[in-house]
C-alpha positions in Angstrom: -68.9 204.2 -98.9 -69.3 202.9 -95.3 -70.9 204.7 -92.3 -69.1 205.8 -89.6 -68.7 203.1 -86.9 -70.8 200.4 -89.1 -72.9 198.4 -86.6 -73.5 195.2 -87.8 -77.4 195.0 -89.2 -79.8 192.2 -89.0 -79.9 189.9 -92.2 -82.2 190.0 -94.6 -83.8 192.0 -97.4 -82.7 195.8 -96.1 -82.7 199.1 -98.4 -84.6 197.9 -101.0 -84.1 200.6 -104.0 -87.6 203.2 -104.4 -89.4 201.6 -102.0 -88.3 197.9 -103.1 -89.7 198.5 -107.0 -86.3 196.9 -107.6 -86.6 193.5 -106.0 -87.9 191.0 -108.2 -90.9 188.4 -107.5 -89.5 185.5 -105.7 -87.7 183.3 -107.7 -88.4 179.6 -108.1 -86.7 177.9 -104.9 -86.7 181.0 -102.9 -88.6 179.2 -100.0 -85.7 177.6 -99.0 -84.8 180.6 -97.3 -87.0 180.3 -94.9 -85.8 176.9 -93.9 -85.7 174.6 -90.5 -82.4 174.5 -89.0 -81.6 170.8 -89.6 -82.1 171.4 -93.5 -79.9 174.4 -93.0 -77.1 172.3 -92.1 -77.9 169.8 -94.6 -77.6 173.0 -97.6 -74.5 174.4 -95.4 -72.9 171.1 -95.8 -73.9 170.6 -99.5 -72.4 174.1 -100.3 -69.3 173.1 -98.8 -69.1 169.8 -101.0 -70.2 171.9 -103.9 -67.5 174.6 -103.4 -64.7 172.0 -103.4 -66.6 170.7 -106.9 -66.2 174.0 -108.3 -62.5 174.9 -106.9 -60.9 172.5 -109.2 -59.1 171.7 -105.6 -56.1 169.6 -105.7 -55.2 167.1 -103.0 -53.3 169.9 -100.5 -57.6 171.7 -100.6 -57.7 170.9 -97.2 -54.9 173.4 -96.5 -56.3 176.3 -98.0 -59.9 175.5 -95.9 -57.5 175.5 -92.9 -56.5 178.7 -93.4 -59.7 180.3 -94.6 -61.0 180.2 -91.0 -57.7 182.8 -89.7 -59.4 186.3 -89.5 -59.1 187.9 -92.6 -56.7 191.4 -92.4 -57.3 194.5 -93.9 -61.0 194.0 -93.3 -62.5 193.1 -97.2 -65.8 193.3 -96.5 -65.3 197.1 -96.3 -66.9 199.2 -99.4 -63.6 201.7 -100.2 -64.2 204.6 -102.4 -62.8 203.6 -106.1 -60.1 205.6 -108.3 -62.0 208.5 -109.9 -61.1 210.0 -113.3 -60.8 213.7 -114.2 -63.2 214.7 -116.8 -62.2 216.9 -119.9 -64.4 219.2 -121.1 -64.3 221.9 -124.6 -64.5 225.6 -124.2 -68.4 224.9 -125.3 -68.8 222.5 -122.3 -69.3 219.3 -124.4 -67.1 216.2 -123.4 -63.9 215.4 -125.0 -61.9 213.0 -122.4 -60.7 211.7 -119.2 -57.9 211.9 -117.4 -57.2 208.7 -114.9 -55.6 205.1 -114.6 -59.2 203.8 -114.7 -62.0 205.8 -116.3 -64.7 206.1 -113.7 -66.9 208.6 -112.1 -69.2 207.0 -109.7 -72.5 207.7 -109.3 -75.7 207.5 -107.0 -77.7 204.4 -107.7 -81.3 207.2 -107.2 -79.5 209.2 -110.1 -80.4 205.9 -112.4 -83.4 204.5 -113.7 -84.3 201.5 -112.1 -83.9 199.0 -114.7 -80.4 200.3 -114.5 -79.5 197.8 -111.7 -82.5 195.6 -112.5 -80.9 194.7 -115.7 -77.6 193.3 -113.5 -79.7 191.9 -110.6 -81.3 190.0 -113.2 -78.4 188.4 -115.0 -76.5 188.4 -111.9 -78.0 187.8 -108.8 -81.8 187.0 -109.1 -81.7 186.7 -105.6 -79.8 189.6 -104.1 -82.7 191.2 -101.9 -83.0 187.7 -100.6 -79.8 186.2 -99.7 -77.3 187.3 -96.7 -74.4 187.5 -99.4 -74.3 184.0 -100.2 -76.9 182.2 -102.6 -77.8 178.9 -100.9 -80.1 178.1 -103.7 -77.5 179.1 -106.4 -74.9 177.4 -104.8 -77.2 174.2 -104.5 -78.2 174.6 -108.2 -74.5 174.7 -109.1 -73.6 171.4 -107.2 -76.4 170.0 -109.4 -75.0 171.0 -112.7 -71.2 169.9 -111.2 -72.6 166.4 -110.9 -74.1 166.7 -114.5 -70.5 167.7 -116.1 -71.6 171.2 -116.4 -69.8 173.8 -114.8 -71.5 177.5 -113.6 -71.0 179.9 -111.4 -72.8 181.1 -107.8 -71.3 184.1 -106.5 -73.2 186.8 -105.4 -73.2 190.2 -106.5 -71.9 190.9 -102.9 -69.1 188.3 -103.8 -68.7 190.3 -106.8 -67.9 193.2 -104.9 -65.6 192.0 -102.5 -63.1 190.3 -105.2 -63.2 193.3 -107.2 -62.9 195.8 -104.4 -60.2 193.9 -102.5 -58.3 191.8 -105.2 -55.1 191.5 -103.3 -56.8 189.9 -100.3 -59.4 187.5 -102.3 -57.6 186.8 -105.5 -60.7 185.8 -108.2 -58.3 184.0 -110.0 -57.2 181.8 -107.4 -60.0 178.4 -108.1 -59.4 176.9 -104.4 -61.8 176.6 -101.7 -59.8 178.9 -99.3 -60.1 181.6 -101.5 -64.2 180.8 -101.7 -64.8 180.3 -98.2 -62.9 183.8 -97.6 -65.0 185.5 -100.4 -67.9 184.1 -98.6 -66.8 185.1 -95.2 -66.5 188.7 -95.9 -69.6 189.1 -98.3 -71.6 188.2 -95.5 -70.0 190.7 -93.3 -70.6 193.2 -95.9 -73.9 192.5 -96.1 -73.9 193.0 -92.3 -72.2 196.3 -92.6 -74.1 198.1 -95.3 -77.8 197.9 -97.0 -78.2 196.3 -100.1 -78.2 199.5 -101.8 -74.8 200.4 -100.7 -73.8 197.3 -102.0 -75.3 197.4 -105.6 -74.4 200.9 -105.8 -70.9 200.1 -105.2 -71.2 197.4 -107.5 -72.4 199.4 -110.7 -69.3 201.9 -109.9 -66.5 199.3 -109.6 -67.6 197.2 -112.8 -64.9 196.8 -115.4 -66.9 197.3 -119.0 -63.6 196.8 -120.9 -61.1 199.1 -122.6 -60.3 201.9 -119.8 -63.9 201.8 -118.7 -65.0 201.5 -115.3 -68.2 202.3 -113.6 -71.6 202.2 -115.3 -71.3 206.1 -115.5 -68.0 205.4 -117.6 -69.3 202.9 -119.6 -72.6 204.9 -120.7 -70.7 207.9 -122.2 -68.3 205.7 -124.1 -70.1 203.2 -125.3 -73.5 205.2 -125.6 -72.7 209.1 -125.6 -74.6 210.0 -122.9 -74.5 209.6 -119.0 -75.9 206.7 -117.2 -79.0 208.5 -116.2 -80.3 208.8 -120.1 -80.0 205.2 -120.9 -82.9 203.2 -122.4 -84.0 199.9 -121.2 -82.1 198.1 -124.3 -78.7 200.2 -123.6 -78.9 199.1 -119.9 -79.2 195.7 -120.9 -76.6 196.0 -123.5 -74.2 197.4 -120.5 -75.5 194.3 -118.2 -74.3 191.8 -121.1 -70.7 192.8 -120.5 -69.5 191.6 -117.3 -69.1 188.3 -118.2 -66.6 189.0 -120.9 -65.8 192.8 -121.3 -63.7 192.1 -124.3 -66.1 189.6 -125.7 -69.4 191.1 -125.9 -67.9 195.0 -126.4 -71.0 196.4 -128.3 -68.5 198.8 -130.6 -66.4 195.6 -131.7 -68.9 193.1 -131.7 -71.9 194.0 -132.0 -73.8 191.1 -132.9 -72.5 189.1 -129.8 -73.2 192.3 -127.7 -76.9 192.0 -128.9 -77.7 188.6 -128.5 -76.7 188.4 -124.9 -78.4 191.8 -124.5 -81.5 190.3 -125.1 -81.2 187.4 -123.1 -80.7 189.9 -120.3 -84.1 191.5 -121.5 -85.7 188.0 -121.4 -84.4 187.5 -118.0 -85.6 191.1 -116.7 -89.2 189.9 -118.0 -89.5 186.6 -116.3 -88.4 187.8 -113.5 -90.8 190.6 -113.2 -89.0 193.7 -113.7 -90.5 194.6 -117.1 -93.1 193.4 -118.4 -93.2 190.7 -121.4 -94.3 194.0 -124.1 -91.3 195.7 -122.9 -88.8 193.5 -122.8 -89.9 192.3 -126.6 -89.9 196.5 -127.5 -86.3 196.9 -126.0 -85.3 193.7 -128.1 -86.5 195.0 -131.1 -84.3 198.1 -131.2 -81.1 198.2 -133.3 -77.8 198.4 -131.2 -76.8 201.9 -131.9 -72.9 203.2 -130.5 -71.3 206.3 -130.6 -67.7 206.3 -132.5 -64.8 208.4 -131.1 -65.7 207.0 -127.3 -68.6 209.4 -126.7 -66.3 212.5 -127.2 -67.2 215.8 -129.3 -63.4 215.6 -130.8 -60.9 213.0 -130.8 -58.0 214.8 -129.0 -55.6 212.6 -127.2 -52.3 214.6 -127.5 -54.4 217.6 -126.0 -55.3 216.0 -123.3 -51.9 214.8 -122.6 -50.9 218.2 -122.6 -53.7 219.5 -120.3 -52.5 216.4 -118.0 -49.2 217.7 -117.8 -50.2 221.6 -117.3 -52.7 220.6 -114.4 -49.6 218.5 -112.4 -47.3 221.4 -112.8 -50.1 223.2 -111.4 -50.6 221.0 -108.1 -53.8 219.3 -109.5 -53.4 215.8 -108.8 -56.1 214.7 -111.5 -55.3 211.3 -111.6 -56.1 210.9 -107.8 -59.9 212.8 -107.6 -62.2 213.8 -109.6 -62.1 217.1 -111.5 -64.0 218.8 -114.2 -61.4 220.6 -116.1 -62.5 223.2 -118.4 -60.2 223.8 -121.5 -59.8 226.3 -124.7 -60.0 223.0 -127.3 -62.8 224.4 -130.1 -64.5 220.8 -130.9 -65.3 222.0 -134.4 -62.2 223.2 -135.7 -60.2 220.0 -133.6 -62.1 217.7 -136.0 -61.6 219.8 -138.8 -57.9 219.8 -137.9 -57.4 215.8 -137.7 -59.8 215.4 -140.8 -57.8 217.7 -142.8 -54.5 216.1 -141.6 -55.8 212.8 -142.4 -56.8 213.3 -146.2 -53.6 215.5 -146.5 -51.3 212.7 -145.6 -52.9 210.6 -147.3 -53.1 212.4 -150.7 -49.1 212.8 -150.2 -48.9 209.2 -149.7 -51.0 208.5 -153.1 -48.4 210.8 -155.2 -46.6 209.6 -158.1 -43.2 208.2 -156.7 -44.0 208.0 -153.1 -42.1 205.0 -152.1 -41.9 205.2 -148.0 -44.3 202.3 -146.3 -47.7 203.8 -145.8 -49.1 204.2 -142.3 -49.6 200.7 -140.8 -46.9 198.9 -142.8 -43.9 199.7 -140.5 -42.3 201.1 -137.4 -43.5 204.8 -137.2 -40.0 206.2 -137.9 -41.1 205.2 -141.4 -44.6 206.6 -141.2 -45.0 209.6 -142.9 -46.3 211.7 -139.6 -47.8 215.2 -139.4 -48.6 218.0 -136.8 -51.1 221.1 -136.6 -51.7 223.8 -133.6 -54.3 226.5 -134.2 -54.5 229.1 -131.2 -56.5 232.5 -130.7 -53.9 235.0 -131.3 -55.4 237.5 -129.0 -55.4 235.1 -125.9 -53.3 232.5 -126.6 -56.3 230.1 -126.3 -55.2 226.8 -127.9 -58.6 225.6 -130.2 -56.8 222.8 -131.9 -53.9 220.4 -131.3 -52.8 217.1 -133.4 -49.7 215.8 -132.5 -49.3 212.9 -135.1 -51.4 210.4 -136.9 -52.4 207.6 -134.7 -52.1 208.2 -131.4 -52.5 204.7 -130.1 -49.6 203.7 -132.1 -47.5 206.7 -131.1 -48.5 209.0 -128.2 -45.9 211.1 -129.2 -46.6 215.0 -129.4 -45.1 216.4 -132.3 -46.8 219.9 -132.0 -45.4 220.2 -128.6 -42.6 218.5 -128.5 -41.1 217.9 -132.0 -37.9 219.8 -132.4 -37.6 220.5 -136.3 -36.5 222.9 -138.8 -38.7 225.1 -139.8 -36.7 225.9 -143.1 -38.5 229.4 -145.1 -41.3 229.3 -142.1 -38.5 231.1 -140.1 -38.2 234.4 -142.7 -40.9 236.2 -141.4 -38.9 236.7 -137.9 -35.7 238.0 -140.5 -37.9 240.3 -141.8 -39.5 242.1 -139.0 -36.0 242.1 -137.4 -35.3 244.2 -140.9 -38.3 246.6 -141.0 -38.1 247.0 -137.2 -34.7 248.9 -138.5 -36.8 250.9 -141.1 -36.1 248.7 -144.1 -39.0 249.6 -146.1 -41.1 246.7 -147.9 -40.7 248.1 -151.1 -36.9 248.7 -150.9 -35.0 246.8 -153.9 -33.1 243.7 -152.5 -30.7 241.3 -154.8 -31.7 237.7 -155.3 -28.3 236.8 -156.6 -25.7 233.8 -155.7 -23.6 235.0 -152.6 -20.8 233.4 -151.0 -20.1 233.9 -147.6 -17.0 232.2 -146.2 -17.4 230.3 -142.7 -13.9 228.8 -142.2 -11.0 228.6 -144.3 -12.1 225.1 -146.1 -15.9 226.2 -145.8 -18.0 228.6 -147.8 -21.9 229.2 -147.3 -23.7 229.4 -150.9 -27.7 229.6 -150.6 -29.6 228.8 -153.0 -33.5 228.9 -154.0 -35.3 226.1 -154.4 -35.8 226.3 -158.2 -32.2 226.9 -158.7 -32.7 230.0 -160.1 -32.4 233.7 -159.0 -34.4 236.8 -160.1 -32.0 239.8 -159.7 -33.4 242.8 -158.1 -36.6 242.5 -156.6 -38.5 244.7 -153.5 -38.3 243.4 -150.4 -41.8 242.3 -150.5 -41.6 240.3 -153.3 -38.1 238.5 -151.9 -40.7 237.3 -149.3 -43.6 236.2 -151.5 -41.2 234.0 -153.7 -39.3 232.7 -150.6 -35.8 233.8 -152.0 -33.2 232.1 -149.6 -30.1 234.8 -150.7 -32.4 238.0 -149.8 -32.9 236.2 -146.3 -29.3 235.6 -145.3 -28.3 239.1 -146.7 -30.8 240.5 -144.2 -29.4 238.3 -141.5 -26.1 239.6 -142.3 -26.6 243.3 -142.4 -28.9 243.4 -139.6 -26.9 241.0 -137.9 -27.8 237.1 -136.2 -27.9 238.3 -133.1 -30.8 241.0 -133.8 -32.7 237.9 -135.8 -32.5 235.6 -132.7 -33.1 238.5 -130.1 -36.2 239.0 -132.4 -37.1 235.0 -132.1 -36.7 235.6 -128.3 -38.8 238.4 -127.9 -41.5 236.5 -129.7 -41.6 233.2 -127.4 -39.3 230.7 -129.6 -37.4 229.2 -126.8 -35.1 226.8 -128.5 -31.5 227.2 -129.5 -30.9 229.2 -132.8 -27.5 229.0 -134.4 -26.0 232.2 -135.0 -25.1 231.2 -138.3 -26.6 232.6 -142.0 -28.3 229.5 -142.2 -30.6 229.7 -139.6 -31.8 232.7 -141.1 -33.9 230.4 -143.7 -34.5 227.5 -140.8 -31.6 225.6 -140.2 -31.8 225.9 -136.4 -34.9 223.5 -135.1 -37.9 224.5 -133.2 -41.1 223.6 -131.5 -44.6 223.7 -134.0 -46.0 225.3 -130.6 -43.7 228.0 -130.5 -43.0 228.8 -133.9 -47.2 229.4 -134.1 -47.4 231.5 -131.0 -44.5 233.6 -132.6 -46.7 234.6 -135.9 -49.8 235.2 -133.5 -47.6 238.5 -132.3 -47.9 239.2 -136.3 -51.8 239.0 -135.8 -51.7 240.6 -133.0 -50.5 243.9 -133.9 -47.1 243.0 -132.0 -48.2 241.6 -128.9 -47.3 238.0 -128.1 -49.6 235.5 -126.0 -48.7 232.8 -124.0 -50.5 229.6 -125.0 -53.2 228.5 -122.9 -54.9 224.8 -122.5 -56.7 224.9 -119.4 -59.3 227.7 -118.3 -60.4 226.1 -114.9 -60.1 223.4 -113.1 -63.0 222.2 -110.1 -63.8 219.5 -107.6 -66.4 217.6 -107.8 -68.8 220.1 -105.6 -67.6 222.4 -108.3 -65.5 224.2 -106.2 -62.5 226.3 -108.1 -59.5 224.1 -107.5 -57.6 226.1 -110.2 -58.1 229.3 -112.5 -56.0 230.1 -115.1 -56.4 233.0 -116.2 -55.3 234.7 -119.9 -51.7 235.7 -119.4 -51.6 239.6 -120.3 -49.9 240.2 -123.9 -46.6 241.3 -124.1 -45.3 243.6 -126.5 -43.0 242.1 -129.0 -43.2 244.0 -132.1 -44.0 248.0 -132.9 -47.8 247.4 -134.3 -46.7 248.7 -137.8 -44.0 246.1 -138.2 -46.2 243.5 -137.3 -48.9 244.7 -139.7 -46.6 245.2 -142.5 -44.9 241.9 -142.2 -48.4 240.3 -142.0 -49.3 242.1 -145.3 -46.6 241.0 -146.9 -47.3 237.5 -145.8 -50.6 238.0 -147.2 -48.9 237.9 -151.1 -47.5 234.7 -149.9 -50.8 233.2 -149.8 -52.2 235.5 -152.5 -49.7 234.7 -155.3 -46.8 233.4 -154.1 -45.7 230.1 -152.3 -49.0 229.2 -151.0 -52.0 229.8 -153.6 -53.0 226.4 -152.9 -55.1 227.9 -149.6 -57.3 229.5 -152.1 -58.7 226.0 -153.8 -60.2 225.8 -150.3 -60.6 229.4 -148.7 -62.4 232.1 -150.9 -60.6 235.4 -151.4 -63.2 236.9 -149.0 -61.2 235.6 -146.1 -58.0 236.9 -145.5 -55.3 234.7 -145.3 -51.7 235.8 -144.3 -48.8 232.8 -144.1 -45.5 231.6 -144.8 -44.5 228.1 -146.0 -41.2 226.0 -145.3 -39.4 223.4 -147.0 -36.3 222.3 -145.5 -33.4 220.3 -147.6 -34.0 217.4 -149.5 -37.8 217.9 -148.7 -37.5 216.2 -145.1 -39.5 219.1 -143.6 -42.3 220.9 -144.7 -44.5 223.7 -142.9 -47.7 226.3 -143.9 -48.0 228.8 -140.6 -50.7 231.0 -141.4 -52.9 233.1 -140.0 -56.9 234.3 -140.2 -58.4 237.6 -138.3 -59.3 235.3 -135.6 -57.1 232.5 -136.0 -53.3 231.3 -136.3 -52.5 228.4 -137.2 -49.2 225.5 -138.3 -48.9 222.5 -140.3 -45.9 220.5 -140.2 -45.3 216.9 -142.3 -42.5 214.8 -141.8 -40.8 211.7 -140.6 -39.9 211.0 -136.9 -36.3 210.0 -138.4 -35.9 213.0 -140.9 -35.7 211.8 -144.5 -36.5 212.7 -147.8 -40.9 212.8 -148.0 -40.9 212.8 -152.1 -39.6 214.4 -154.8 -41.1 218.0 -155.5 -42.4 217.9 -151.9 -42.5 221.6 -150.7 -44.7 223.7 -147.6 -46.7 225.2 -150.2 -47.4 221.6 -152.1 -48.2 219.6 -148.9 -49.0 221.9 -145.9 -50.8 224.3 -147.5 -53.1 222.8 -148.3 -53.9 221.3 -145.2 -54.2 224.6 -143.5 -56.9 225.4 -146.1 -58.8 222.4 -145.9 -59.1 222.6 -142.3 -60.4 226.2 -142.6 -63.1 225.4 -145.1 -64.0 222.0 -142.4 -64.2 224.4 -139.7 -66.3 227.0 -141.6 -65.7 229.0 -144.8 -67.2 232.1 -142.8 -64.2 232.2 -140.4 -62.8 235.5 -140.4 -64.5 237.0 -143.4 -66.3 240.0 -141.5 -62.7 240.9 -139.1 -60.9 242.6 -141.7 -57.4 243.7 -140.6 -57.0 247.5 -139.9 -54.2 249.5 -140.5 -52.6 251.1 -136.8 -52.1 254.3 -136.5 -48.5 255.8 -138.0 -48.5 254.2 -141.2 -48.3 256.0 -144.8 -49.7 253.9 -147.1 -48.7 254.8 -151.1 -49.2 252.9 -154.3 -46.3 251.5 -155.5 -45.2 250.0 -159.1 -44.6 246.1 -157.7 -41.6 245.8 -160.7 -39.5 249.2 -159.4 -40.3 250.1 -156.0 -41.0 253.4 -157.4 -44.4 255.6 -156.8 -46.6 254.0 -158.8 -47.6 257.0 -161.5 -50.3 257.7 -164.0 -48.6 255.4 -167.0 -47.8 252.2 -164.6 -49.9 249.1 -165.7 -52.9 248.2 -163.3 -51.3 244.8 -163.2 -48.1 245.9 -161.5 -50.1 248.7 -159.2 -50.2 247.8 -155.4 -51.3 249.0 -152.3 -47.8 249.5 -150.3 -47.6 250.5 -146.1 -44.5 252.3 -144.7 -43.8 253.0 -141.1 -44.0 257.2 -140.8 -40.4 258.6 -142.0 -39.6 255.6 -144.0 -41.8 256.1 -147.2 -40.2 257.6 -150.3 -38.8 261.0 -150.1 -41.3 262.9 -152.1 -43.8 261.9 -150.1 -42.2 263.5 -147.0 -43.1 266.7 -148.1 -45.8 268.2 -145.3 -47.6 269.8 -148.3 -48.9 266.2 -149.9 -49.9 265.0 -146.3 -53.4 264.0 -145.7 -53.9 262.7 -141.8 -56.8 260.3 -141.8 -57.9 258.4 -139.0 -54.1 258.3 -138.0 -53.1 257.1 -141.2 -51.7 259.1 -143.6 -53.0 257.9 -147.6 -51.3 259.2 -150.5 
């Protein structure tokens, strides 16, 4: 950055980094820099001639030359602070992304190993510490080559900097002599106002290294997974090889090309005395090793998009300044979510009868998509988020902005409404054909996915087997208005139509909202708000925004939440989501609910462990049938299970779900819903939970009650 009131400095070698350790030994021909005035005038004349030859000048080049002597506007010699990006960190402090038009974090020259800037000097401007902004020797050499039919550049680092920093004034695509003379004028002026090290530092921070990477720090992180201060000699040379053609010498996409030019840079460094021949040869023998996922600890582009939006809503201008954004993301779980979704969708596409074009074979509307959201049920901290299959092709965030029918994944909200109104989980309900007259011409007849009816079953069994007529009857009995009020209390904000079909998921919801609603079941009725950012700091470490956890709001009686969650455990252990147990051992408690919409258009699984709640959705952007037999338990539930397995099978194993106070526990006959007796077979006996006062009448006699830890056990 320019000093205040910069005064012209005397030309010559100034500000050599690390007491001159960066400056090379004089290159051949440098003695010309001490030439007599008459010789200098001759070389100056030759320089102008060379510029004419190199600029591909037209007959009107003289007009450009005349224009060049006019005062240059906007001080193109000034070093202006470049755009900075904001760095995004996961909850463990690892690096997961950047936000900004240009991904750049400026660094001080003094924090870099000396061979980092030396590599760029060696290949870009070997007389950098000897010239005054224009390399007359280099220009003379370029003229000589031009006369022989060979064209090469003669721009110095200073000239490159003024061109890159002020493209609106000095357009480097302009091949005229006028532009070249303006560039020389600005370069000399820059050299009079700044030290060599200030210029070199600005150059390294300004350079484009391909893709969205600007500056040496960004390039080091994204290609080699480390800060520039930790680059090796070979890695520094690899980056110095790139400015000539960032896309051509990309070390990830074209490693062979980059390595060849890298070794050229290393050879030049030895020739110019920056390193010894032995050091150069050793570095040339090193393999070129780059990082995957742009150096991020986990691929999380959709999560980063949410961070960007939330920061902006809280008046943090992350696209204008360099902030450090600390988030709730769990890199291990995020990687597990990405891998589980990738493998799960691939499994679907490999199924017999799958006819829709596979990923990459058509537009996104014909590509099977998916989304995953995982959060901490006690804080709302979002631990993982995947908004689709391929962010580069389709950045739309289906996890946050998608609006899809949840199908039977909505049923726990209906059941919570019923249990809140004193319906016990062992009550007998009718899974039978029903007809609801919607109008004089429309009759609604809900059916089950298997086309069958089970007759009289317990409420628990109805949820376990996902019986549609039962859910519709419950919504009718306790009113859809009450169901909608329950959904609102749990945090679902989308419009829910007051029709019976909404009880089985006909109204659309956002995946994030549905997962947050399930969190209340895991958190004994307490609803939490989703949180992505924990705090934002400025470049100096000052806290700009502290995003504290929103205090939970009680949306459900803890006993209701526990009972509905316990009913959902049966969905996993013996109901429609048993596929999860192929990945997650029985020692880890898992509860949840599958969802499948008409014509197999959307499939879901939303579930929980003692320390995590997560949802999986699969479908097409333009709703259409996924495949024959597609169902939430068949397609989505295995993805949930695979994610938990990949993240670590010990998750939740040591955190059992403990019943809250005020519950009555009794052994029930699964078939009849009545109290189990000594003759009830073991395979029909199970433990049921009742809100105190809703248990079977015989158990309400004081003589039979045993109070233990606030819970009544029979």
